[in-house]
C-alpha positions in Angstrom: -28.1 -79.0 -0.7 -27.4 -75.4 -1.7 -27.0 -74.4 1.9 -24.6 -77.3 2.7 -22.4 -76.9 -0.4 -22.5 -73.1 -0.6 -18.8 -73.1 0.3 -16.4 -76.0 0.0 -16.3 -78.0 3.3 -13.0 -77.8 5.2 -13.4 -80.8 7.5 -15.8 -83.6 8.3 -17.0 -81.7 11.4 -17.6 -78.6 9.3 -19.7 -80.7 6.9 -21.6 -82.2 9.8 -22.4 -78.7 11.2 -23.6 -77.6 7.8 -26.0 -80.5 7.6 -27.4 -79.8 11.0 -27.9 -76.1 10.2 -29.5 -76.9 6.9 -31.9 -79.5 8.5 -33.2 -76.7 10.8 -34.4 -74.8 7.7 -36.7 -77.6 6.5 -40.4 -76.9 7.2 -42.6 -79.4 9.1 -44.8 -79.5 6.1 -41.9 -80.6 3.9 -40.9 -83.3 6.4 -44.5 -84.6 6.4 -44.6 -84.7 2.6 -41.3 -86.6 2.6 -42.6 -89.1 5.2 -45.8 -89.7 3.2 -43.9 -90.2 0.0 -41.6 -92.7 1.6 -44.5 -94.6 3.1 -46.2 -94.7 -0.4 -42.9 -96.0 -2.0 -42.4 -98.6 0.7 -46.0 -99.9 0.2 -45.5 -100.0 -3.6 -42.4 -102.1 -3.1 -44.2 -104.4 -0.8 -47.2 -104.7 -3.2 -44.7 -105.5 -6.0 -43.1 -108.3 -4.0 -39.9 -106.3 -3.8 -39.6 -106.1 -7.6 -39.6 -103.0 -9.9 -42.3 -100.7 -8.8 -41.4 -97.2 -10.0 -43.9 -97.5 -12.8 -46.7 -97.9 -10.2 -46.0 -94.5 -8.7 
C-alpha cells in the first residue's frame, strides 16, 4: 500500500503500473500465508453455513 500510494497517482494506467510493481515485492512466503489464511476463512464460512464466522477464527 505504501509503495502504490507513495505519490499521488496521475492516471489509471499509472495506478495499474504501481500495483504491478508493488506485487513484485511480495515474498512467496507472504503469498503462501495469505492463501492459507483465505482457505481457513472460506472453510469457517462453509462450516458456519455462510453465517457470521469471524468469532470462530
